[in-house]
N, C-alpha and C positions, 0 to 999 in steps of 0.2 A: 470256632475263632476265639483265640483270646481277652476276656473283656478287659477291657481300661481301668484303674479304680477310680471311683469319685468320691467324697464326704457328700451326706447327706443329711438336709436340716427339716424340722419338721415344726410348724405355727401349726399348735392346736388351741386355735381360734373360740370366740363366744356362738363366730356365726358359720366357720368352716377352718375348716382345715387342710391345710397347705403343705406343699414335700416338695423339695428342690435335689436336684442332685449336681455339685458341683467337682471340675475338675482341678488337678494341684495347680494348678495356673489360675484360677476363678471363675474360669467359664463356667455357666449356668447349662448344662446339657440338656434340664430336664425340668420340669414343671408340672405338676396338680392341683386340684382343687377342688375339694368336695364339701357340700354341706354340712354339719358338724351334726353327726345324730343325736336326738334328742327322743326321749321314750311319748310316746303319742296320747298317754295321760294328762303327763306335767312336760316342765322344761326338763328334768333330769337328765344325765348321762348316766349308760351302762360303759362302763371303763374297761370291760371285753368288747362291748359292740366295736367301742371304740378303737382299741385296741388291733381290732381285724382291718376293720378299714383303713387302718394307718400300714400295715402291713401289706393289704394290698397296692397302696398308692406308692411303697415303695419298691413293689414287683413292678410296677406301672415304670417307673421312674428309671429302673433299672434294667427294663427292655431288655436289647437281645446284645446290648453294647458293653455296657457299665456292671465291675463289680465294685460292692458296697464296702468300700476300707472303714468309713466312721459312721456313727450318726448322733447328732443331739437334737433335743429336741426343747424346744420355749415354747409358751402359750400363757393360756389363761392363768391370772395368779393367785386366785386364792378358793377355786373349789378344788378336794379332795372326797380321797373314801377310805373304811375302815378295811382292812383284810386279815387271812385266814391264815394258817402255818404253811396254805400252797400260795401267796401271794396273791390270790383272787381277792377280787371285792367281794364283799358281801353286802352291802348294799348301795344303793346308786350316789352317783355326786349329787349335790344339793349345789345348785348354780347360784354366784355371787349376786345375781339381779332377783332370784326367786323369792316373790312377795313371801313364800311362809318364813322368811327370816326374822321380816319388822317383830312379828309378836315372842322368836326365840330369842331375839335381840334387847325387849324390852325383860324380858324377864332374869337378863343374869342376874348375880348378884352384885349388892354393891361393893363388894369386895373386887371383883373383874374393873370394874367403872373406875373406880379407884386407882388401882395399877395399871389400865391400860388405859382410860380413857385421852390420852398421847403418849402413846408408845415412842420409844426414844428413835425410831426409826420416822418417824414425821408420819405415821400411820394410825390417820384419825379413829375412832373406833367407832365404826357403825356398822349395820348391819351386813353391810358387807364382807365383813372379816372375815380369817379364815379361823379363829375362833369361837364366832356365832355357828358357822358349819361344825365344830366338835361340838358343841352344845347337841345342838339336833341328832351328828352321828348316834350318841352315846346314848342318848334319851329315846330313840325312836323304838320301837318294840320289837322291831325284826332283831338290832342289833344286841340288844339289852340281853335277850335270850341267847346269845351266839356265846362259847364258853370260849373259840379257837383263835380270837382276834387278838394280833402280833405286834401289827403296824398301825400307824395313821400312814396315808402314801397321799401326795398333793397329783392332782388328776397329772395334770402336767407334768411329773415324773416317774406317772404310774408305766407308759410303753416302758422305761429304759428298767427301773425296779425288774418289772419281766422278763424282760432281755437277759437281766444278769443274776436274776434273784438275789439280788443285795436292798433291802429298804436305805431308803437315804432323801434327805429332803434337800433341794437346790438353797444356795442362802440368799439368791433374791424372791425366792417364793417364803421365806422363814421371815423377811423382813413386812411380808403381807398378812400375817397371821394378829400383829400388834402385841404378839407374847415374842418377840424375840429382839437382844440385845446384839445390834452390830459389832457395838467393840469390845466387849466381853465373849464374843460368839456363844450365848446361852442364853438358856428359856427364863420368862421370870416364872416362878416355881407355882404365885399364887394363881395367876389367870391358867397356865396348864392345869391345875388342882379341880379347877370349877368348872373346866371346860371341856377337855377331854379327858381330865380323871387319873388316868394313869400317862404319868410320863415314859417311863417306860414303850410308849404306842410311839415316840419319836425316836426313829433312827438318827443316826450321823447327819449334819450339816455339812453341805461337801460348795467348793467355791464353781461358776460356772467355767468350766474350759478343764478342770478335774475330767479323765477316765475315770469310769464308773467299774468298768469291767467289760468282761468279752459279752459280742451279741451272742446269743446262741438264742436262734427262733427256730420251729421245726420248720414253719413258711417259709423263710427265708431260704433257708439248708435244702430244701426239697427241692427247692426252685437254681441251687444253685447261682442263686444271684451274691452271695459275702464272700467276698476278698478273703486269705488265708487271715487267721486273726484278725476279723476287724471287732471294732471296740464301740462302745457306748460312752458319752462324754457327756457328762452335767452342762445341762441350759439352764432352764427357770424360766423368771418373768418374761414375757414378750416384748416389754416396750424396751427394755435394758438392754436386752437381748438387739433388738434393734438399732438404737443406738450404740452397739460396739460398733455396728457397718460404718456408720458418719465420722468416727472417730479413729477408725482406718483412714476414711478417705482425707479427711482432713482435721489435725488434731486439734482438741479444743471445741470444735463446731455443734452444734446443735441440732438433735433432729426433731420437727415438727410434724407430728405423724397428727393429719386431715382426716380423721372416720367417726364414725358415733362420735365417738368426744373427741377433742385437740389435744392429745399428749405429749406433752414435751420435754425433752431426756437430752443429758448432757455430760461427759465422765468428767470426774471431780480428779485431782491429784492423791486427794489426802481425804480418807473416810474419816476420821476424826476430825480436821479441821469443816468438812463439808457440816455433819452432825449439828456442828457448833452454829455454823454461817444461818443452816438454813432456813426459809422464812417460811412464816405457816401456809400448809395447804403443800408443804413440797415434804417429797417423799425420799431418800435415802439408802440406798443399797451396796453391798460391796462390788467393787467391780471385777471383772476377770481374774480367773487364778485371786481372788482373793486381793488385788493388786488394788488401790485408788477407793475410787467411788462411782455408784452412778445416783444423779438426781434427778428427779421427773417431779413434774405436776400436771395434773387434767382440770382441761374445763370443759362443759357441757357444750356441743357444737348439734350435731344434727336435731335434737329435739326442742331448741330454741329456734332454729329456722322452720323445720316443720311447722310449729305451734304459729310463728305468723305468718305463714300465708294459707293456714288453713281455716281461719275466722271470714276471711275476706272473698272470693274469684278475684277482684279486680287487683286485691294485694299479691294474689298469687300468679298472676298471669306477668304485674311487673317485674316479679321476683325472676320469675324464666326468665324472660328478659335478660333482666341485670345479671343473671348466672353466665347467663349463654354470651354476655359481650356486644350483645344486640344494641346496648343503651351504656352510655356512663351513668356511673356516681350522680348526684346533684351536690351542687357547690352550696349547702345551706348552713351556715352556720347552728350549733346547737342541734346538730338532726339527730345525734344518738341519744338526745333527753327525752325522745320518745318511747323509746322502748326497752324495759327492763329486762335484765340478763335473766333466765334461770342457771340457778347453781346447783351441785350435786348434794343431793339429800336436802335439802333447803326449798327457797321460793321460786313456784313455779313463773314461768316467762311471762311478764303482763306488758298490757300498752300504758304509757303516762297518760295522766288527763288532758295535756296536750295535743294528745295523737287525735282526740277525737274532732279536731281541727281542720289535721293534713291531708292531703291527698294518697291514693293510693301507692303513686312513687315512690311521694316520702317516707313513707310507715316502713315498703322495704326495704327501700336505701337503707334506713334508720337500723331496721334488724339486722340489715349485712353486715352496716358499718360497728353499730357494736357488737356482732359476733366479729369479726375479723379484730375489731380491737382486743377483744377480749385473749384471742392466743398471742397478741402479744406484749398483755399484760402480765401473762403467763410465765413467757419467755424472759421478762427483765425479773419475778420471783428464781430462777434459777440461779443468778448472780452471774452469769456469764459475760464476758470481758463484750464491749458495747461494739468494738468491730469482728467480735467472731463469725463468722459465715453460719445461717441457719439454710438446711436444706427440709424442704419438704416432703412426704409421702402420702401416700394413701388416696382414696375417692375422690377428695375433693378438689385438687390438684388438675386435677380432669375439666373443671369450671372455669372458662378463660375469665369471664366474669369475676367468680370467687380469687383468682390470684393476682388478678389485677387489683383490687380492694387491699387484698392483703400489700403488695407492692407499695402502695400509694398512703398507706398512713404509717410505713418507716423507711426510713432511709438504710437499715439495715441490710446485707444483701441476701436473695435468699434463691436458693436453686431449687428446682425439683428433680427429685432421683427418680428416673424413669422406671426402676428394677419396681415392681409392684409387690412381692413379695419379701418384704426389705427382713423383715422378723428373721422368716427359713432361711435367707439367704446369707445374715447373720450368723443362723444357726451353723448351716454347713461348714462358713468359714473358720469358728473355733471347730468344729467336726475337721475341719484338714489341720487347722493348729498342730491335733494330738498328732496326725499321723509326720508333724516335722515341714505340713507344705509351706509355704507362702505364695499363699494365692494373691494375684493383682485385684485389690476391691474396688478399683476404678473398673474394672471389666468385669467383674462380677455386679458392681451396680450399673453396667448401662452407662457409665459416665466417660 
């Protein structure tokens, strides 16, 4: 039986890996999700084990009916590995959230801090940035004794590099390093020299949507699931790729992805203007095929909500009822004054002194309202038009009480994207673009 061609999108997340297959008209015909494989002794990822799992999932997605014509991979922004002349990783990937990064960050040279304290992309220099991973990888003993290092590869780009044999970095991932200038498309030499050491370890930087090269995989070829001339397409950072999906659905729309963190993304017309106008805590990277820009901001969400319920069982019970929609948010002035939001890399969540006399319902409602309001605050940071629609995605959209609170706190339109794999579908559509397809984004997003 003749297989129908599909494009595939891969989302290499911190928690799960997701793969979808999309037909030329935008219909999602297969989807799979597996936990991200991490080494048993710590949080690191073995890049080769990850690649094996991705290929297994692509085989599952292809099944008996579909032929893979193109693949685009998106995912985590800061993790990566050093590779040897064969293209294989010589050390595991240090996760962006690994506590070992704190000490490495503290020991960075003063020159690095001065040059990259706040890079031109708006990415704050902290322990999560790629430059900290560079410093760790090039000073760890197994790597320093290795004489055949040829490139640094972002973990998200690793499958594409292995399939094509072409070392590169996606530009949205370069923007997460705190060492990349997207306007001149060049590296901050002092930062690279002090952390990675050899700038020759950085391959060309490609824009999302560029064809990297032919897809060569023994596993996929032996299973006869590749279409003739199958190609690999550059993807990059997961949030901009997810944001590209809502831009297809409604130009100028905002994606509000509500998961472990609340990440909001929009597409801007001009990179230079976006860089100048970006507020503090807003990150900027190039758009698809290097056109325009993607701007994004991040707020803590799950950690704040979890903290608020852990201190008191009665508060936890009230929060559960609020999130299920069993009870409504109480109408009480200055309710949010009871709860202090915890921020990224900063203060922990806390109750204010006024919370001592508040009821469990008032405290639960205060935390819920504060977190829901914080998401709208970061949407305003992006500088989007006040009438621009907002599309919500992620696990929190399945909570009736949470969504009721979000809609109560703003008059802006807020629609939910039913599609659970927003990033993977966005990547699949980009892979389809490389084939000259014109998929229907509404069909792909289940809207």
